[in-house]
Every structure is written in C-alpha cells, then in structure tokens.
N, C-alpha and C positions, 0 to 999 in steps of 0.2 A: 630824090632829085629827078627821076624820070617822070614821076607824077607831076611835079612842079613844072617841068618843061612842057608836058602835055597840056596843062592848064593854061600856060602862057600862050601856047600855039592856038588854043581855042578862043583866046581873047585878043584879037589883033589890035594893035595900038596901045595896049596896056600890058607891058611885059611883066610888071610887078603885081598883076591882079591875083586875087585869091582864087577865083574861078570855082567851078563845080567839079568835084573829084569823081563822082559817079551818080548813076540814077538807079533807084530801086523801084521795081514794079510790084505792087501789092494787090491782093485779092480781098476786097472788103468782106466777102462772105466767109472767108477762112479766119480772119482776125477782125471781128466787128467792132472792137473797142481797143484803143491804144492811148498811151500816156500815163506814166506812173504817178502823176499827181492824183489820179482817181482810179486807175485800173492796174491790173497785174502786169499786162503786157505793154510794150512800147515797140517802136520800129526796130527792125533788125540791124542796128548800127554797130560798127566797130568802135574801138576806143578812139577818142578824139575826132568823132564825126558828129556834125551838127546839122539839124534841119531847121531852117528859118521859116516861121509862119507869121502872118499878119492878119489882124481882124478889123472889122467894122468899116472897111472902105467900100468903094473909093470916094475920097474927097479930093478934088483936083489940087487944092493948095498944097497939101502935105503928101498925098499919095504920089503925085508926080515927082516930088523930090526923092522919095524913097525909091521909086521906080528907076530914076536916073542913077542913084548911088549903086543900086544892084547891077545896072547895065554896065557901069564903069568897071565893076569888079567881075563881070561875067558870072554873076551868082543867080541861080534859079531858086525860087522860093514858092511857098504855097500861101494863097490868099483866100480868106473866108469872107464872102461878100454878103452884105445885108441887101435884101431885095429892094427896099425903099431907096437905098443909095444907088443901086443899079438902074432903077427907073429914072432917078434924077441925073445920073451921069453914065449913060450907057457907053459912051466913048471911052471912059476910064476902064471899064471891064474889057473892052476889046483890046485896049493897049496891053493889058496884062497877058492875054492869050497870045497876042502878036509877039511879045517879048519872050515867050516860051515858058511862062510861069504856070503853075497848076492853080486852077480856080475851083474852090468849093463854095459852100453856102453857110450862112450864119443866121438863118430865119428871115422872115419878112420885115419885122419891125423891131427886133432886138428887145423883147420884153424880158425883164428880170424876174420872171415868175414861172419858169418852165418846170420847176420842181413840184408845183401844186396845180398845174393845168390839167383839165380833163382832156380826154383823147381827142375830142372834136376840135378844140382850140390848138392842140399840138399839131394836128393834121393841117389846119389852116395856116399856121406859121411856117411849118416845114415846106409844105407844098407851095405856098405863096412865094417863099424865098427862092425856091427852085424855078418856078415859072417866071418870076421877074428877071432873074439872072440869065436864064436861057433865052428870054426875049431880047436881051441886050447883046447876045452873041450872034455873030454871023453864022457860026456852025454850032447849034445847040449840043451836039455830041461832044464838044470840047469841054463841057462842064463835067467835072469829076464827081463821083458819088461819095464825096467827103463832106462831113457836117460837124461843126463845133457848136455845142449848146451855149447860148449867151450866158455869160457869167459863170460858166461851167456848172450850172445848177442842174445836175443830172437827176433823173428819175427813171424808174423802171418803165413807166408808160412811154416816155420819150425813146428810151433805148430799144424797147421791144418794137415800137413802130418803125424806127429807122432800120433795125435789123430785118424786119419783114419786107422792106423795100430794097434791101441790099446796099444800104448806105453805111459807110464806116464812120463811127463816132471818134472824133479827135479831141483828146484832152491835151495835155502838155507834160513835159518832164520838169520844167522850171519856167517861171515868168520873170520879167524884169520890172514889174509893177509900174509900167509906163502910163497906165490909166489913172494913177494917183497924181496928186499935185506935188511932184518932186522935180528936182532939177535934172537936166540931161546927163550931168556927170553922175548923179545917183543912179539913173537908169543904166548907164554903162557899167558902173561898179557892181550893181546887183546881177546883171546879166553874166559878167565874167566870174564873179564869186560863186554863183550857183552852178555855172557850167563846170568850173574847176572842182566843185564838190562832187559832182556826178561823173565827170569825165566824158560824157557824151549825152545826146538827147535832143528833144524837141524844144526849141525856144519860142515862147509866146510873146509877140509884140503887136503894136497897133499902128497901122500906117496913117491914121487920121490925126496923130498927135505931133505937134511941133517938136516936143522934147525927144520923140523917137527919131525923127529925121535928123536932129542934131547929134544924137548919141550913136546912130548907126555907123558912121565912118570910123569912130573910135573902137567900136565893137569889132568891126571887120579888121582893123589894123592889129588889134590884140589877138584875134583868132589866127591871123597870119603869123604873128610873132611867136605864138605858143604852139604852133604846129597842128592846128585844127583844120579839118577839111569839111567842105560843104557838100551835102548830099541832097539830091533832088528826088521827090517821090511822085510817081504817077500811078493811075489805076490800071489794072489789068483789063485787057479787051480780048476779043476773039483773035485778033491779029497780034496781040502783044501779051504773051503769057507771063504769069507772075515769076518773080525772081526765085529760084530754088533756095530754100532756107530750111534750117532745122528748128524744131520747136523751142529749144533753149536759146536760140538767137533772138527771140522776141522778148526775152527777159532783160531787165536792166543790168543785173549782175548774175550771169549764168553760174550754176554751181560748178566747182572745179574738183577734180580728183585729189588735188594737193591740199585742199582745204576741207577739214572735217565738217560734217553737217551736224549742227548742234540741236538735233531733235531725234526723238525715238522713231524708228521705222514703223510703218503701218502694220497692224496685225493682220496676217493673211486669213482669209475665210476658208477654213479647212472643211472638207466633206467627210463627215463621220460615217462609219459603216453601220452603226446601230444607233437608233434614236432613243430607245428605252433606257431608263436609269436603273442601277442596281439598288436592291432594298438596303435600308440602313441596318447595321449589325445589331443583334440583340445582346443584352448583358450576359446571357448564358453562353454566348459564343466566345466571350472574353474570359471564361473561367473565374467569374467574380461572384462571391457569395453576397446575397442580398441581406440586409439587416432584418432579423426576426422581429415581427411586431410584438409589442409588450401590451398585455391586457390592461384595461383601465383600472381594475381592482388593485393590481400590483402597484400601479403609479400612485393610487390613493394611499395604500399602506406605506409606501416608501416616503411619501410626504408626511404622513402622520408620525412616522418614527423620527423625524427630524427634531432637534432641540427646540423647545418652545419656552420663552421667558414668561414668568408669572405676571398676572395683571396687577398693577400697583393698587394698594389699599386706599379707601376713601379718606382715612385720616391723614394721608400724605398731602392732601390738598386743602385741609381745614386750617383756618386762621384763628388764633385765640382772640377772645373778645378784649376790648380796651387795648388793643395793640396799636402801635404806631402805623402798622401796615393798613389797619382798618381806616384810619383817618386819611391816609394818602391814596386809598383805593379810588374814590370818586375822581378827585383831581386835587392837585396841590392848591390851586386857586380857591376851590370851595372850602378846603380845610382851613386855609389862612383866613378866609372871610368869617368862618364860624368862630375861630379863635379870637378874632378881633371883636366880634359881637359879644362874646362872653367877657372879654376884658373890659369893654365899655360898661356892661351891666355891673361888674364888680366895682369899678371906679365910682359909678353912681351910688352904689350901696355904701361905699366908704364915705363919700361926701355926706350922705344922708345921716350916717351914724355919727359923724363928727358934729354935725349941726344939732342933733338931739342931745348929745353930751354937753355941748356948750350951753344949751338952753337950760338943762337941769342944773348946771353949775351956777348960772346966774340966779336961778330961783333959790338955791341953797344959800348963796351969799346974802340975798335979800332977807331971808328968814333968820339966819344965824350967821352974821358977819364974822363972829369969833369962832367959827368952826375949827375943828381940829385939823391939823396939818396932815394927820394920817389919813383922815377921810378924804381930804383933797387928793392926797397921793394915791389913795385907793381908787378914787374916781379916775385919776389920770392913768393909773396902771390898767384899770379896766378898759379905758378908752384905747390905750396902746395895744393891749391884747386884742381888742376888737379890730383895731386898725390893722394889726399884723395879720389877723385871720382874713381880713378883707383883701389884703394885698398879696396873699399867697397865690391865688389863681393867676393873676397877671404874670407872676414870676414863672410859673410853669408854662404859661402860654409863650412867654419870651424865649424860654428854653426850647419849646417846641418849634418856634419860628427859626431859631438859630440852627436847630438840627435840619 
C-alpha cells in the first residue's frame, strides 16, 4: 500500500496509475549479456517485477501513441532505436529522452543477418546505429550503452565486439509476438500468459506496430490488477554507481536452500602428495601356484590312448549288380525313359512275330486246306507262347514303374 501511494504521488493527475516502482542501475561490463531467452542471466528483478522494452522505433504514428500511454501511467521503459529511424525522425528520439526513458540502439538498418556477418559489417551496423542515434540527441551522453541484436540473431563475433566496447547485449525473457500478423487481443494474451509463467522478467514489444499500441493499455491494466510492478533500468556512470546485487539475483530462479539441487556436485581437484604409481602385484605375492606346463609328447600319448573307432570296410558301400538301386542311381527320369524304350522294342518284336505267324498260316491253308486241327492248334500254341515271351518284359517294366 505504501508503494502504491508513492507511485500515485509520483504521477500527478493519475491517482490510479501503475507508475514505476524502482530504478536499477547496471554496469554493462559486469553483466555483458542478459535475457533468459538466450542467456543464463537476466536483470536482478524481484518476483512480480517487469521491465518494458520497445524495438524498431521511432515511427511517429505509433510511437507517439505508445509514448502517451506510458506517460499517462507514469511508466519508464527502455527503447532500442534503429539508426535509420533516428535520422528520419530525430524529434521522436529526443521525446523519449525528455520523458525520462532509457534509449539504447538496435543497429543502423536492422539487417536480419547478424548471425553470419563478418566483423567489418558488424562494426558498421553497430557503430552506425550509435552515431545516428547520438546525432539525434541534444546530449549524446544520454545514450545508454545497451544494444539489442536485430531478430535476436546472436553470434560470438557480435557479442565479443559489443563486449569490447563495454556495451551490454539485451535479449528478453519473453516476447508478445507483436511483430507477427496477429490481433491486439492475441498480443495482450501472449504477454500476460508468458509473464505469469515466469513471474517476472523483460518483456519484448515493438512501438512501431498498431497492434502493440492497442494492446498496451490492456497489458498495463492487467499488470496493475495482478500486483505487478514496473522497474526502470539505467546504465551506471561515474556519478551513478551500480545497484549493489548478489550474483544469484541475476538468475531467473535462484537456487534455494529449501529446494534440493537435482545434480551431482562437482568433483574437487585434489592435490596428491605423490605422483608416481605403485607397481602391479605379481602372482607370487598372492600365494598362487601356477599350472605346470605339460610336454608335447605327453599330450600326443594322451590323445593316442583315446578310443578310436575302426574304419568301415569297402564292401559296406558296394551295390550288387542288377539291383533296383543301380537303376535309380543316375536318376528316376533316366531309368523310366530306358524302361519305356525297352517296352517299345518288345512290343515291336511282338507285332513282328504275329505278322510272320499269320503269313505262315495263310501259306499252309493254301497248300493243304484240309490240314489237321492239331497242327493249327500247334501253330496257335506256338504263337501264344511266343507272344507270352514277348510280353513278359513289359510286365516287368510296368512293375518297375509302379515301384
């Protein structure tokens, strides 16, 4: 309540203003990189403290609206100026300083290629932005040594160069995505949701967007309703020393003694008294008997004494002649073909025999038509016997094929 009353007193004519709760003085050389979106450290804020930052201005149409909204709430913010915009609208830069805001730089032309630029181009962009913004100010010393890389496209070349010049690199703790094609309501929702998730931090906005100017009053209204406080950040000078802080305060969530740390502690580097190592123990030191070597002759004798089975005789593998196995040995198809050939030859011989018998019968009937029946029967029986003998091989072949 005392803090609220002090803020209201600092903002005459606006008793319900959110105001600025306190000012932090930082030394860029002690903490060269801040913003947990990319770096380990952030500003030493307490719970429910917010720092408002705006990029890419000034553009009179929208930047003036943002400037007026902040003035009505007596809020101090940090602006990162593009050098080309400062050249085009130097009066807008002077308005920011006159209103008590902190002015940093954002390169000369806002190229989205800082992560792959060579050093000479990095120097031209950084130094050009500083020169153009300083030229727009009545007092160049009012320019803060704060820099935000366009697109947050960090690179070691950029960071090392800025550190060599004593310039602090500002990232952010959460954005509101107001550079995207979204509605002002969505900008407001993202800003509050991400702030609630972290509890404090640096909010990244753009004062050149109409959606940002429309969402800012709603953001400030909710900050006030949820008990958040605005913090202003200024650089340290010879006449203005840095605010005393502890190292853990620059972390988003400092470790607590009540919360166990879920990691193993670092192994300390001990200093040993002796660097030489002891020799490895021998087997004799362990009272162990080594196995006695066995001569080669003993091994041969031991193997010779083992049981040896006799070699099988040659007759075990012999196959009797005219055996079915002999016919099937080459192949079943060859044996079948051979049997078929023999059957055809036998049938041909049978037909030839029948033809010769019939011819002799006709000759006998012509010479002696009154021949004896017995002779005819004898001829017939001879033919039958001959026929039977001719048909026997096919019978055996058929039996062979069946098998």
